[in-house]
BAVEX-340145 format. One record per residue (C-alpha): residue number from 1; residue in one letter; x, y, z. Coordinates in pm, 1 decimal. Layout:
N
NUM, A, X, Y, Z .
...
//
This chain:
292
1, M, 3521.8, -15487.1, -1203.9 .
2, Q, 3831.3, -15667.1, -1080.0 .
3, T, 4097.7, -15763.3, -1328.4 .
4, A, 4464.3, -15845.1, -1342.8 .
5, A, 4667.9, -15883.5, -1657.0 .
6, L, 4546.8, -16199.5, -1830.7 .
7, P, 4662.0, -16192.1, -2195.6 .
8, L, 4493.2, -16416.2, -2447.3 .
9, G, 4805.8, -16441.7, -2663.5 .
10, Y, 5036.6, -16702.1, -2517.3 .
11, P, 5407.1, -16749.9, -2589.8 .
12, A, 5534.0, -17042.4, -2790.4 .
13, V, 5683.9, -17337.0, -2605.4 .
14, H, 6040.2, -17251.6, -2509.1 .
15, S, 6307.2, -17411.9, -2725.7 .
16, S, 6596.4, -17603.8, -2578.2 .
17, P, 6902.6, -17388.1, -2499.0 .
18, G, 7135.2, -17670.4, -2598.3 .
19, S, 7449.5, -17632.4, -2803.9 .
20, G, 7336.5, -17826.3, -3110.5 .
21, R, 7387.4, -18164.6, -2955.0 .
22, G, 7146.8, -18401.7, -2789.2 .
23, L, 6783.9, -18291.9, -2756.3 .
24, A, 6827.5, -17952.9, -2919.5 .
25, S, 6951.1, -18101.0, -3245.6 .
26, R, 6674.1, -18354.8, -3291.4 .
27, R, 6365.3, -18307.2, -3504.3 .
28, P, 6105.2, -18120.6, -3291.4 .
29, V, 5844.5, -18346.3, -3139.5 .
30, S, 5532.6, -18282.8, -2938.4 .
31, P, 5608.2, -18241.7, -2565.0 .
32, V, 5345.0, -18502.3, -2488.2 .
33, T, 5491.1, -18745.6, -2744.3 .
34, N, 5833.2, -18686.4, -2594.1 .
35, C, 5688.1, -18749.8, -2248.9 .
36, Y, 5550.1, -19087.4, -2355.5 .
37, R, 5884.4, -19177.7, -2510.1 .
38, L, 6078.3, -19087.7, -2194.7 .
39, F, 5850.6, -19271.1, -1956.5 .
40, Q, 5755.3, -19551.1, -2200.1 .
41, L, 5389.0, -19483.2, -2141.0 .
42, R, 5102.3, -19598.8, -2355.7 .
43, K, 4897.2, -19313.6, -2498.2 .
44, P, 4527.6, -19302.0, -2403.5 .
45, R, 4283.7, -19371.1, -2684.4 .
46, H, 4122.9, -19029.7, -2649.6 .
47, S, 4307.3, -18702.4, -2690.0 .
48, S, 4312.1, -18430.7, -2427.8 .
49, Q, 4082.1, -18229.9, -2656.2 .
50, S, 3809.6, -18491.9, -2615.8 .
51, K, 3868.5, -18502.3, -2240.8 .
52, F, 3824.9, -18124.9, -2214.7 .
53, A, 3511.2, -18151.2, -2428.2 .
54, H, 3303.1, -18312.1, -2156.4 .
55, G, 3204.0, -18229.4, -1806.0 .
56, F, 3099.1, -17862.5, -1779.4 .
57, A, 2727.5, -17920.2, -1830.2 .
58, Q, 2730.4, -18226.7, -1606.5 .
59, R, 2909.5, -18044.2, -1324.2 .
60, K, 2680.2, -17743.2, -1364.6 .
61, A, 2382.6, -17976.5, -1319.9 .
62, G, 2532.9, -18100.6, -995.7 .
63, G, 2679.1, -18425.3, -1128.1 .
64, S, 3029.8, -18560.7, -1114.6 .
65, V, 3248.9, -18638.7, -1411.0 .
66, L, 3463.1, -18892.3, -1227.3 .
67, P, 3389.4, -19148.3, -954.0 .
68, R, 3336.0, -18993.8, -613.4 .
69, A, 3615.6, -19031.0, -361.3 .
70, P, 3554.1, -19144.8, -3.5 .
71, E, 3365.7, -18877.2, 187.4 .
72, S, 3609.3, -18900.2, 477.9 .
73, Q, 3882.2, -18732.2, 274.7 .
74, P, 3935.6, -18352.0, 307.7 .
75, P, 3798.3, -18152.0, 8.8 .
76, E, 4141.0, -18087.9, -143.3 .
77, Q, 4229.5, -18456.9, -130.9 .
78, V, 3894.6, -18543.1, -288.3 .
79, V, 3970.5, -18316.9, -581.4 .
80, R, 4316.4, -18464.6, -617.6 .
81, S, 4190.3, -18825.5, -613.7 .
82, R, 3916.9, -18745.2, -867.1 .
83, A, 4159.2, -18582.4, -1108.1 .
84, N, 4152.8, -18666.5, -1475.4 .
85, T, 4419.6, -18918.6, -1570.7 .
86, I, 4536.1, -18741.3, -1883.2 .
87, F, 4909.4, -18684.6, -1895.7 .
88, A, 4964.7, -18315.9, -1965.6 .
89, F, 5288.5, -18138.8, -2038.9 .
90, L, 5383.3, -17906.6, -1756.0 .
91, Q, 5724.8, -17762.9, -1808.5 .
92, R, 6069.1, -17830.2, -1945.2 .
93, Q, 6342.9, -17768.6, -1697.4 .
94, Y, 6699.2, -17768.2, -1817.4 .
95, L, 6976.4, -17893.5, -1592.0 .
96, S, 7343.2, -17872.1, -1673.8 .
97, T, 7522.0, -18203.9, -1704.9 .
98, G, 7867.0, -18065.5, -1767.2 .
99, G, 7999.7, -17894.1, -2076.5 .
100, N, 7732.2, -17737.9, -2297.5 .
101, Q, 7481.5, -18019.4, -2302.7 .
102, R, 7146.2, -17998.2, -2133.6 .
103, V, 6911.9, -18265.0, -2002.9 .
104, Q, 6543.7, -18206.9, -2056.1 .
105, I, 6327.2, -18294.7, -1755.4 .
106, I, 5957.9, -18326.5, -1832.1 .
107, R, 5697.0, -18317.7, -1558.8 .
108, V, 5341.4, -18426.4, -1618.4 .
109, I, 5033.4, -18325.1, -1424.9 .
110, T, 4670.4, -18423.9, -1438.1 .
111, V, 4378.9, -18204.7, -1536.2 .
112, P, 4168.1, -18163.1, -1220.7 .
113, E, 3792.4, -18190.4, -1240.4 .
114, R, 3778.1, -17885.6, -1016.2 .
115, I, 3980.5, -17700.8, -753.8 .
116, T, 3801.0, -17614.4, -431.9 .
117, N, 3850.2, -17552.5, -62.7 .
118, A, 3478.2, -17595.3, 13.1 .
119, G, 3434.0, -17219.7, -4.7 .
120, K, 3214.7, -16990.8, -215.8 .
121, V, 3398.0, -17039.1, -545.8 .
122, E, 3548.8, -17327.1, -740.9 .
123, L, 3788.0, -17340.0, -1034.1 .
124, W, 3684.5, -17557.7, -1330.3 .
125, P, 3880.5, -17639.8, -1646.7 .
126, L, 3730.7, -17482.3, -1955.6 .
127, A, 3520.6, -17697.7, -2190.4 .
128, P, 3341.1, -17621.3, -2520.3 .
129, D, 2998.2, -17636.9, -2360.1 .
130, C, 3084.6, -17342.0, -2132.8 .
131, V, 3120.0, -17098.1, -2423.2 .
132, L, 2772.3, -16944.0, -2399.9 .
133, D, 2790.5, -16895.7, -2021.9 .
134, L, 3135.7, -16742.7, -2047.3 .
135, F, 3040.1, -16511.2, -2332.9 .
136, E, 2741.9, -16386.8, -2131.6 .
137, A, 2979.2, -16293.9, -1849.0 .
138, V, 3205.6, -16109.4, -2093.4 .
139, E, 2913.9, -15933.2, -2260.3 .
140, E, 2783.8, -15816.3, -1923.7 .
141, S, 3126.1, -15675.4, -1836.5 .
142, R, 3229.3, -15552.2, -2182.0 .
143, R, 3253.6, -15183.6, -2087.7 .
144, E, 3474.1, -15253.4, -1784.8 .
145, L, 3686.1, -15521.9, -1951.9 .
146, S, 3758.6, -15306.3, -2255.6 .
147, T, 3949.8, -15059.5, -2036.8 .
148, S, 4191.3, -15318.4, -1897.1 .
149, M, 4192.5, -15626.7, -2122.5 .
150, H, 4335.7, -15583.8, -2471.5 .
151, W, 4145.5, -15888.2, -2601.9 .
152, C, 3805.9, -15731.0, -2526.0 .
153, H, 3795.0, -15515.9, -2841.6 .
154, P, 3479.5, -15355.4, -2989.3 .
155, D, 3428.5, -15643.8, -3232.7 .
156, Y, 3464.4, -15916.2, -2971.0 .
157, S, 3205.5, -16188.9, -3034.6 .
158, I, 3107.4, -16535.5, -2921.1 .
159, D, 3332.3, -16675.2, -3192.7 .
160, D, 3629.8, -16521.1, -3012.5 .
161, T, 3517.4, -16688.0, -2690.1 .
162, R, 3474.3, -17020.8, -2869.4 .
163, Q, 3818.3, -16997.5, -3029.2 .
164, W, 3987.2, -16913.6, -2699.4 .
165, V, 3810.8, -17192.7, -2508.9 .
166, S, 3897.1, -17447.4, -2778.5 .
167, S, 4265.9, -17354.1, -2751.2 .
168, R, 4291.1, -17414.5, -2375.8 .
169, A, 4346.6, -17789.7, -2395.5 .
170, T, 4642.3, -17745.2, -2628.4 .
171, A, 4782.8, -17461.8, -2417.0 .
172, W, 4760.9, -17685.7, -2108.5 .
173, E, 4914.4, -17978.6, -2294.4 .
174, Q, 5209.1, -17766.7, -2411.3 .
175, G, 5266.3, -17601.9, -2075.5 .
176, D, 5190.7, -17252.1, -2207.0 .
177, S, 4890.9, -17169.9, -1990.9 .
178, Y, 4664.6, -17317.4, -1724.4 .
179, S, 4321.6, -17151.7, -1742.9 .
180, F, 4011.6, -17204.0, -1531.2 .
181, L, 3656.1, -17082.8, -1502.3 .
182, I, 3578.3, -16910.5, -1173.1 .
183, M, 3247.3, -17065.9, -1068.5 .
184, D, 2996.9, -16985.5, -796.2 .
185, A, 3009.4, -17310.2, -596.7 .
186, R, 2640.7, -17300.4, -508.0 .
187, A, 2467.3, -17131.3, -804.8 .
188, K, 2705.4, -17285.2, -1064.3 .
189, Q, 2728.3, -16947.0, -1236.2 .
190, V, 3035.3, -16841.5, -1434.2 .
191, L, 3191.6, -16553.2, -1242.8 .
192, G, 3493.0, -16500.8, -1468.7 .
193, T, 3820.1, -16669.5, -1555.4 .
194, C, 4167.6, -16695.6, -1411.7 .
195, G, 4491.3, -16855.0, -1517.9 .
196, I, 4865.9, -16883.2, -1493.8 .
197, D, 5069.4, -16826.7, -1808.3 .
198, C, 5405.2, -16690.9, -1932.9 .
199, I, 5577.1, -16967.2, -1735.2 .
200, H, 5956.9, -16959.6, -1738.6 .
201, P, 6084.6, -17319.3, -1748.1 .
202, V, 6420.5, -17249.1, -1585.2 .
203, H, 6349.6, -16988.6, -1320.2 .
204, R, 6003.0, -17133.3, -1254.1 .
205, F, 5784.8, -16827.2, -1230.4 .
206, G, 5459.6, -16740.2, -1404.2 .
207, N, 5199.6, -16465.6, -1441.9 .
208, L, 4864.8, -16494.4, -1265.2 .
209, G, 4562.9, -16312.4, -1405.7 .
210, Y, 4188.3, -16298.7, -1340.6 .
211, W, 3870.4, -16107.3, -1406.7 .
212, I, 3526.9, -16110.2, -1241.6 .
213, R, 3197.9, -16024.7, -1408.5 .
214, T, 3061.5, -15682.6, -1319.6 .
215, S, 2749.8, -15802.6, -1133.4 .
216, R, 2955.9, -16017.4, -892.0 .
217, I, 3238.5, -15785.9, -786.4 .
218, R, 3304.7, -15694.4, -423.4 .
219, E, 3196.4, -16038.7, -303.9 .
220, G, 3542.5, -16182.7, -242.9 .
221, A, 3534.9, -16410.2, -549.0 .
222, A, 3856.6, -16272.5, -700.5 .
223, T, 4045.0, -16307.4, -372.6 .
224, E, 3931.2, -16665.4, -314.0 .
225, A, 3998.8, -16768.7, -674.3 .
226, T, 4344.5, -16610.9, -666.4 .
227, G, 4427.8, -16800.9, -347.5 .
228, L, 4317.1, -17132.8, -499.7 .
229, L, 4506.6, -17069.8, -821.4 .
230, A, 4824.4, -16963.5, -642.2 .
231, K, 4817.1, -17283.9, -437.3 .
232, F, 4776.3, -17482.0, -759.6 .
233, G, 5076.1, -17297.5, -904.1 .
234, F, 5298.1, -17378.0, -608.3 .
235, L, 5187.8, -17734.9, -539.1 .
236, E, 5111.4, -17869.1, -887.2 .
237, L, 5321.6, -17653.3, -1119.8 .
238, Q, 5597.4, -17624.6, -857.1 .
239, L, 5654.6, -17257.7, -929.1 .
240, M, 5894.4, -17063.2, -710.9 .
241, R, 5736.9, -16726.4, -786.4 .
242, I, 5398.4, -16605.4, -909.5 .
243, E, 5365.6, -16252.4, -1046.9 .
244, I, 5049.0, -16042.5, -1053.9 .
245, V, 5070.3, -15737.2, -1278.6 .
246, V, 4802.9, -15475.7, -1214.2 .
247, A, 4749.3, -15142.0, -1389.1 .
248, V, 4823.4, -14846.3, -1163.5 .
249, G, 4464.6, -14722.7, -1170.6 .
250, N, 4307.9, -15062.1, -1095.7 .
251, L, 4265.9, -15024.8, -721.9 .
252, A, 4027.9, -15320.5, -685.3 .
253, S, 4277.4, -15568.6, -829.5 .
254, Q, 4558.3, -15419.2, -622.9 .
255, K, 4352.7, -15490.1, -310.8 .
256, V, 4298.9, -15850.4, -424.6 .
257, A, 4675.3, -15900.1, -463.4 .
258, Q, 4737.3, -15754.3, -119.4 .
259, K, 4466.6, -15968.2, 42.8 .
260, V, 4627.7, -16291.1, -77.3 .
261, G, 4962.7, -16179.4, 64.3 .
262, A, 5137.0, -16058.9, -252.1 .
263, V, 5417.0, -15807.9, -205.3 .
264, R, 5419.7, -15494.4, -419.7 .
265, E, 5769.6, -15471.9, -562.8 .
266, G, 5757.2, -15164.0, -778.3 .
267, R, 5604.8, -14965.1, -1060.4 .
268, L, 5676.7, -15079.4, -1416.7 .
269, R, 5652.6, -14824.8, -1696.1 .
270, N, 5439.3, -14907.2, -2002.0 .
271, R, 5393.7, -15260.8, -1872.2 .
272, V, 5036.3, -15344.0, -1976.6 .
273, N, 4849.4, -15297.9, -2302.0 .
274, S, 4490.3, -15200.9, -2231.8 .
275, G, 4401.1, -15207.0, -2602.5 .
276, A, 4386.3, -14830.5, -2640.0 .
277, E, 4721.3, -14746.7, -2481.3 .
278, F, 5009.9, -14881.5, -2277.3 .
279, R, 4991.7, -14815.9, -1905.9 .
280, D, 5217.1, -14830.7, -1606.6 .
281, A, 5153.2, -15119.9, -1371.6 .
282, Y, 5249.6, -15241.6, -1027.9 .
283, M, 5432.0, -15570.0, -994.1 .
284, F, 5309.7, -15792.3, -711.8 .
285, S, 5463.4, -16128.6, -631.0 .
286, L, 5387.2, -16439.2, -430.9 .
287, V, 5640.9, -16701.2, -326.8 .
288, P, 5593.0, -17034.7, -150.4 .
289, P, 5531.9, -16982.7, 224.5 .
290, L, 5861.9, -17136.0, 334.8 .
291, R, 6057.9, -16899.8, 107.7 .
292, R, 5911.1, -16567.0, 215.0 .
//
């Protein structure tokens, strides 16, 4: 089974490094609320939670959640034009304005209906009606996942899956994590999950993780999904560096990182928590093509 470090515990939204003046001294507000204030936007009537709550079953049945774009457009442009119009908090980047004050720059991105390059796999946002399908993939791969993923403990149940899925909309909204289902484009089967988290708002790097269900390994799904997700990280999240942390003994995931062009930078001691023990891991990194 192919896995790369994909923790289920996500860091809190970074606080402003200001000096007590300006934004840092104000009463904390929701990043999305702050976004609407800055851009003087009118909030949609439905929350992002309700937006995430629909679409999985309809897409799985072959339908479309949003109006279809002109067929003449390339697949990637079709996905972009069919994106959900929710404003979602991406990151907070702090720029010096002289002295000790900081200016908070908020970027917003849309929640895509799917990410695809017309290949064998697609990336779909998680929705509550995918819980059963996702849990079945975890259950099938429990023995393999338990050796590399700390969240796959002996008592892991469908309630844990449901709780994690329900938290994804908030994590996306706050800029903590961007998680996707890895889907078989033809069979519409859940193959696993992938995501980018631990995003640093100043230095603009994040951690990319993934796992593939046991019955579908060695089919290239992890490599294709990682390539799609990395492109999303560079183009949409505007990251300057994506890190892939892989346990030393996980040869399959190391091969995935190498296939997508990641550079192995070194061995990190006690870097990953497998649940039973801490293990050394290799650090791989991707950077935008023009900066290699």
